[in-house]
N, C-alpha and C positions, 0 to 999 in steps of 0.2 A: 396425454390420448395423445394417438398422430392426429385427430382432427382438432386439438386446442394447438398442438404445436403449428398444425397447417395454418391455422387463423392469427398466427403471426408474419405470416407472410415472406419474402427475401431471402437469402441465400440462409442455405441450411446452416453454418456457422460463419459468426461476427462478434466482433467489439470495439466497444463504444466506452474512450476514455475519456473524462471530462477535462472541461478547459480551465474548471478552476479546482484548486491543488486537493481540496476535500468533498467535491461534487463524486455523483455516485458514476464506477464502472460497471458495468453490463458487458455482460458475456454471456453464445449461444453456443452448447458444446455443439461435435455431430449428433448425441446420443439425444437431442432435441431439449436437454436439461439446460435453464436459465442461472445465472449466478449473478450477485451482484453484491458488489462491494461499497462501503460510503460510510465506513464508522471507525471514529479513534478515538480512542479515549486513553487517559493512564492506568498504568496498574505495577503495582511495585513485584506482583507475583505475575509465575510464566502461564495461569493460567487463569484467562478469561472465561469465567464462569457467572453464574447466577443471574443479579439483578442486571449487570452490564449485558450480559448476550443476551437477557430480556430487550434491552432497550436495543440492541442491533436487531436484534431479531423484530421489532417493530419498523425501525426506520428503514432494514429491507423491507419488507412487506409495504412500505407505505409508497417507499421507490417504485414497487415492482407491479404497481397497481396504476400509478402513476402512466408508468409506459405502457404496461398493459390492461388496460379496462376493461376487456374483454374473458379475461384470467382471472376475477379477482377471486373465483372459487376453488382455483388449484393451489393446493396448502401447497408448503415448503417440505421439503425430505428433511433437509438439516439446517444448520446455523450454528456456524461455530467463529472461533476469534483463533488470532495467532499474533507472536511476538512482531513486533516492526523497531527496528533501532532507526533512533532519530537523534540528532546532533542541533542547539538551540540554533548555534548559528547556519544550519544544510553543510557543514561540512564533511566528508567522509575519514574513515582509517585507510591511510592508505600510504604505502613503502615500508621500510625498514625498521622494526622495532627495537631489534635486539641484532646483538653477531649472528647471521644464521637466520631468523626470522624476520621474515617480512608481511605483513597483511593486506587487504582489502575488506573492510567493513565500514558499518553505519550509513548506508546508503539510504536513509529518510526517505525510503517508501518506493523507491525504483530499482530495488534487489534484482528484479529478474535482469533488466536491462541494464543499467549500472554495474551490479555486479559481476554480469558474465562478460562483458570488457575491462573492468579493474583485474578481473582474474587473470585475462589474456594480457592487461599490460604488468601484471605482477612476475607472471612467466617469463615473460620479456627482460625484464626488469634483471632477475633471477638468472639469466643467461647472458646476459650482460648484451642486450639488444636493446638501440633507440629508435626512437619516434616521435616524432611532434605530438601523436595524443600522449605518448609516457611520460614528456619533458613537462604536457599541462595538467598534468597528474601530479606529476612531482612537485609542480607550483604551487600547489593548492595548499591552504590551511591546513590546521587541525580542527576538528571539533574541540567547543570550549566547552566548561567541566558546567558541569549543571549544579543549580542550587538544591540545597537540602530539603529531604523532605518533611515537611506536609507542602511547603512550599512551591515544590515542584510538580505534585500531583495538582495543585489548584491553578497553575501556571499551564499546566498541558490543558486542562480540561477548559479553561476559560480561552485558552488561544485556539482547543479546535472548534468550540461555541461559537467563535467569532467565526472562522471558516467556515459551519455550516449555514451561518448566515448571509454570509456574503457569495454564497454559491448560492443562492435563492433556488429558482425551477433547475435549475443542474441537483438538488437531491435528491 
């Protein structure tokens, strides 16, 4: 409601990004909705449903209530998940993959910002324009290969759990 939105105070739109890699990101949209993001988990499937989505919903709820204790009775309209590409060594896919094929991907959780600049840099590269930033991207390593399942899933889940614990109050 308008009263609930007014109780938050501050600017109409804002975003808070955590210092810890798996901390909670919170955004307030112009229409008053609050978005909460704070869950990473591994799935071989492209859909994040069932128990994983229920766990994410609980984590989102806990983070929301910790930040907005006056809004604990406000229900969530939606909880959803999406795909995120990550490499164990944090390196992106960038550059020429084959004759006439170039790519920028595997942005390790920073897809919007890094993906945007990498797309620009791929365009520079394809049009034979150079820049210091393009040289820096071309000088980066490549993603390393993943270990096979089920070891990969166990490793990702343990790593995500460790990051959550390290995030402390930022979760």
